[in-house]
C-alpha positions as CSV (number, residue, x, y, z in Angstrom):
1,M,-21.3,0.9,11.0
2,V,-18.7,-1.9,10.9
3,I,-17.3,-2.6,7.5
4,N,-15.2,-5.7,6.9
5,A,-11.7,-5.5,5.4
6,D,-10.8,-9.1,5.6
7,S,-10.4,-11.1,2.4
8,A,-11.7,-14.4,3.9
9,Q,-14.6,-13.0,5.8
10,V,-16.3,-11.7,2.6
11,Y,-17.3,-15.3,1.7
12,A,-20.8,-16.5,2.7
13,D,-19.4,-20.1,2.8
14,L,-16.9,-19.6,5.6
15,R,-18.6,-18.0,8.6
16,V,-16.8,-20.3,11.1
17,L,-13.5,-20.9,9.4
18,S,-12.9,-17.2,8.7
19,A,-14.0,-16.2,12.3
20,R,-16.7,-13.8,11.1
21,P,-18.7,-12.0,13.8
22,S,-21.4,-14.1,15.3
23,P,-25.1,-13.3,14.5
24,A,-25.4,-11.8,18.0
25,D,-22.5,-9.5,17.4
26,E,-23.8,-8.5,14.0
27,A,-27.2,-7.6,15.5
28,R,-25.6,-5.1,17.9
29,V,-24.6,-2.6,15.2
30,P,-24.9,-2.6,11.4
31,H,-22.2,-4.8,9.7
32,R,-21.4,-4.6,6.1
33,L,-19.4,-6.7,3.6
34,F,-19.4,-9.8,5.8
35,G,-20.3,-13.0,4.0
36,H,-21.7,-11.1,1.0
37,V,-19.7,-13.0,-1.7
38,D,-20.6,-16.5,-2.9
39,G,-17.5,-18.9,-2.8
40,G,-17.9,-19.6,-6.5
41,R,-17.4,-16.0,-7.5
42,G,-14.1,-14.3,-8.2
43,Y,-13.5,-11.3,-5.8
44,S,-10.5,-9.0,-5.6
45,A,-9.1,-6.0,-3.7
46,A,-10.4,-3.8,-6.5
47,A,-13.9,-5.2,-6.2
48,W,-13.9,-4.9,-2.5
49,A,-12.7,-1.2,-2.7
50,V,-15.7,-0.4,-4.9
51,D,-18.1,-2.1,-2.4
52,A,-16.4,-0.4,0.5
53,K,-16.6,3.1,-1.0
54,A,-20.3,2.6,-1.5
55,E,-20.8,1.5,2.1
56,I,-18.7,4.4,3.4
57,D,-20.7,6.9,1.4
58,A,-23.9,5.3,2.6
59,A,-22.8,5.5,6.2
60,Q,-21.8,9.1,5.9
61,A,-25.0,10.0,4.2
62,A,-26.9,8.4,7.2
63,E,-24.6,10.4,9.6
64,Q,-23.1,7.1,10.9
65,L,-19.4,6.5,11.6
66,P,-17.9,3.9,9.2
67,I,-15.4,1.7,11.0
68,L,-13.2,-0.5,8.8
69,V,-11.9,-3.6,10.6
70,G,-9.8,-6.5,9.3
71,G,-6.3,-7.6,8.5
72,T,-6.0,-7.5,4.7
73,G,-3.5,-4.8,4.1
74,L,-3.9,-4.9,0.3
75,Y,-7.7,-4.2,0.7
76,L,-7.0,-1.1,2.8
77,R,-4.2,0.2,0.6
78,T,-6.3,-0.2,-2.5
79,L,-9.2,1.7,-0.9
80,L,-7.0,4.6,0.3
81,D,-4.4,4.9,-2.5
82,G,-6.3,3.5,-5.5
83,I,-5.3,0.7,-7.8
84,A,-3.2,0.2,-10.9
85,P,-5.4,0.6,-14.0
86,V,-4.5,-2.8,-15.4
87,P,-6.9,-3.5,-18.4
88,E,-9.1,-6.5,-18.4
89,I,-7.0,-9.6,-19.1
90,D,-7.7,-11.5,-22.2
91,A,-9.7,-14.6,-21.1
92,A,-7.8,-17.0,-23.4
93,I,-4.5,-15.7,-22.1
94,R,-5.7,-16.0,-18.5
95,A,-6.9,-19.6,-19.0
96,D,-3.6,-20.6,-20.6
97,V,-1.5,-19.1,-17.8
98,R,-3.6,-20.5,-15.0
99,A,-3.4,-24.0,-16.6
100,M,0.5,-23.9,-16.5
101,P,2.5,-25.7,-13.9
102,V,4.1,-23.1,-11.7
103,G,7.6,-24.0,-12.8
104,E,6.7,-23.5,-16.5
105,A,4.9,-20.2,-15.6
106,H,8.0,-19.0,-13.7
107,S,10.2,-19.7,-16.7
108,A,7.9,-17.9,-19.0
109,L,7.9,-14.9,-16.6
110,T,11.7,-14.9,-16.5
111,A,11.7,-14.3,-20.3
112,L,9.1,-11.5,-20.3
113,D,9.5,-9.9,-16.9
114,P,12.8,-11.0,-15.3
115,E,12.5,-8.4,-12.5
116,A,9.2,-10.0,-11.3
117,A,10.5,-13.5,-11.7
118,A,13.5,-12.7,-9.6
119,R,11.4,-11.0,-6.9
120,L,8.7,-13.6,-6.6
121,N,8.9,-16.9,-4.8
122,P,9.2,-19.5,-7.6
123,A,6.4,-21.6,-5.9
124,D,4.0,-18.6,-5.5
125,T,1.4,-19.8,-8.1
126,T,-1.0,-16.9,-7.7
127,R,1.5,-14.0,-8.0
128,I,3.5,-15.6,-10.8
129,A,0.3,-16.3,-12.8
130,R,-0.9,-12.7,-12.2
131,A,2.4,-11.1,-13.3
132,L,2.6,-13.4,-16.4
133,E,-1.0,-12.9,-17.6
134,V,-0.6,-9.1,-17.3
135,V,2.6,-8.9,-19.3
136,R,1.3,-11.3,-21.9
137,S,-2.1,-9.5,-22.2
138,T,-1.0,-5.9,-22.0
139,G,2.6,-5.8,-23.2
140,R,3.5,-4.0,-20.0
141,T,4.8,-5.5,-16.7
142,L,2.7,-5.4,-13.6
143,R,5.3,-3.2,-11.9
144,A,5.0,-0.7,-14.7
145,W,1.2,-0.6,-14.3
146,Q,1.6,-0.3,-10.5
147,T,3.4,3.1,-10.8
148,E,0.0,4.5,-11.6
149,R,-2.9,4.6,-9.1
150,V,-6.5,5.7,-9.6
151,G,-9.6,5.7,-7.5
152,G,-8.2,6.1,-4.0
153,I,-10.3,7.9,-1.3
154,A,-7.5,9.0,1.1
155,E,-7.8,12.6,0.0
156,R,-11.5,12.9,0.6
157,V,-12.0,11.3,3.9
158,T,-10.8,12.1,7.4
159,L,-9.1,8.9,8.6
160,T,-8.4,8.0,12.2
161,P,-6.3,4.8,12.0
162,L,-5.2,2.5,14.7
163,V,-2.9,-0.5,14.2
164,L,-3.1,-3.2,17.0
165,L,0.1,-5.1,17.5
166,P,-0.5,-7.4,20.5
167,D,2.1,-9.5,22.2
168,R,3.1,-12.2,19.7
169,E,3.0,-15.1,22.1
170,W,-0.5,-14.1,23.3
171,L,-1.5,-13.7,19.6
172,M,-0.2,-17.1,18.6
173,A,-1.8,-18.9,21.6
174,R,-5.1,-17.2,20.7
175,C,-4.8,-18.3,17.1
176,D,-4.2,-21.9,18.2
177,A,-7.2,-21.9,20.6
178,R,-9.5,-20.4,18.0
179,L,-8.5,-23.0,15.4
180,A,-9.4,-25.8,17.7
181,A,-12.7,-24.1,18.4
182,M,-13.3,-23.8,14.7
183,F,-12.6,-27.5,14.0
184,D,-15.1,-28.4,16.7
185,G,-17.6,-25.7,15.9
186,G,-18.7,-26.1,12.3
187,A,-15.6,-25.5,10.1
188,V,-15.5,-29.2,9.0
189,D,-19.2,-29.0,7.9
190,E,-18.4,-25.8,6.0
191,V,-15.6,-27.5,4.0
192,R,-17.8,-30.6,3.4
193,T,-20.4,-28.2,1.9
194,L,-17.8,-26.6,-0.3
195,L,-16.6,-30.0,-1.6
196,A,-20.1,-31.0,-2.4
197,R,-20.5,-28.0,-4.8
198,D,-20.1,-28.9,-8.5
199,D,-19.8,-25.2,-9.5
200,L,-16.7,-24.4,-7.5
201,P,-13.5,-24.5,-9.7
202,P,-10.3,-25.8,-8.1
203,T,-8.8,-22.3,-8.4
204,A,-11.6,-20.6,-6.5
205,P,-10.1,-18.1,-4.0
206,V,-12.3,-19.5,-1.2
207,R,-10.4,-22.8,-1.5
208,L,-7.2,-20.9,-0.5
209,A,-8.5,-19.8,2.9
210,I,-6.4,-21.1,5.7
211,G,-8.0,-24.3,7.1
212,V,-9.8,-25.4,3.9
213,R,-6.9,-27.3,2.4
214,E,-6.0,-28.8,5.7
215,I,-9.6,-30.1,6.4
216,V,-9.8,-31.3,2.8
217,G,-6.7,-33.4,3.4
218,W,-8.3,-34.8,6.6
219,L,-11.6,-35.7,4.9
220,A,-9.7,-37.3,2.1
221,G,-7.8,-39.5,4.5
222,S,-4.4,-38.0,3.8
223,W,-3.8,-37.2,7.4
224,S,-5.6,-37.3,10.8
225,R,-7.7,-34.7,12.5
226,D,-4.8,-33.8,14.8
227,E,-2.4,-33.4,11.8
228,A,-5.0,-31.3,9.9
229,L,-5.3,-29.0,13.0
230,A,-1.5,-28.8,13.4
231,R,-1.1,-27.9,9.7
232,A,-3.8,-25.2,10.0
233,R,-2.2,-23.8,13.1
234,L,1.2,-23.6,11.4
235,A,-0.3,-21.9,8.3
236,T,-2.1,-19.4,10.6
237,R,1.0,-18.7,12.6
238,Q,3.0,-18.0,9.4
239,Y,0.2,-15.8,8.1
240,A,-0.1,-13.9,11.4
241,K,3.6,-13.2,11.4
242,R,3.4,-11.8,7.8
243,Q,0.4,-9.6,8.9
244,Y,2.2,-8.4,12.0
245,T,5.3,-7.4,9.9
246,W,3.2,-5.7,7.3
247,F,1.2,-3.7,9.7
248,R,4.2,-2.7,11.7
249,N,6.2,-1.5,8.7
250,Q,3.9,-0.7,5.7
251,P,1.3,1.8,7.0
252,P,2.4,5.5,7.3
253,P,4.7,6.1,10.3
254,D,2.2,8.5,11.8
255,W,-0.4,5.9,12.1
256,P,-0.5,5.0,15.8
257,R,0.5,1.5,16.8
258,D,-0.9,0.0,20.0
259,D,0.0,-3.3,21.8
260,G,-3.7,-3.8,22.7
261,A,-2.9,-4.1,26.4
262,D,-4.7,-1.0,27.4
263,A,-8.2,-0.7,26.0
264,D,-8.7,2.8,27.4
265,R,-5.5,4.0,25.7
266,A,-6.6,2.4,22.4
267,L,-10.0,4.2,22.6
268,A,-8.2,7.5,23.3
269,L,-6.0,7.0,20.2
270,L,-9.2,6.6,18.2
271,G,-10.7,9.7,19.7
272,A,-13.6,7.7,21.3
């Protein structure tokens, strides 16, 4: 059983733009947590970890091997190590914080949690809002909550990890080619459908998926199709570099790293 661990591929609205497996691929073996979340719904690493635990337990009960695939490191870390037990954020506080311009939110965060304000990029709307709403709602900083972890499964499963780190130039060329194929293969229609929904708030996470904003700008006439593709390619390259760095440095040092050049060696590392 293949279980998705990619934060964009959870959305039903973005099969093409998130590069989800094709229907033919999904028919070969059971696939879980691909396209199971409506774009209008909030979804998080904690919610995914709950869903992933259920799918892993179901696979093991059926004597199937659960294989987690995907590049969202926060999802994997939350599943294995657990998550900080931050209480539910007061809805009014969340609404006030999310309505603030990012500069105002950063200033407020500087007063309440100067360590977080200094650590975060002043333009990082999402992380600044999260840190500010937590400290306002709970009276504790997010970093203080993060010293505690609950709900991880690392101690009760036998994990066989493999981190693929292919040649960077090959990876970037593949990303560029795939984006062009997405633009020509249905991604634009997916974004049009998103824009036509009247129940999708501007802050919906699905709107933050790479390619959505770029295609929205093209459809709005802000730039051409080629400029939209160039912007999406740049955003993808930047994200791929961050992923590459994270997976090279953040997982435990005993997790095997493979350059992907030798499929047989990769299979041997997995014990297959």
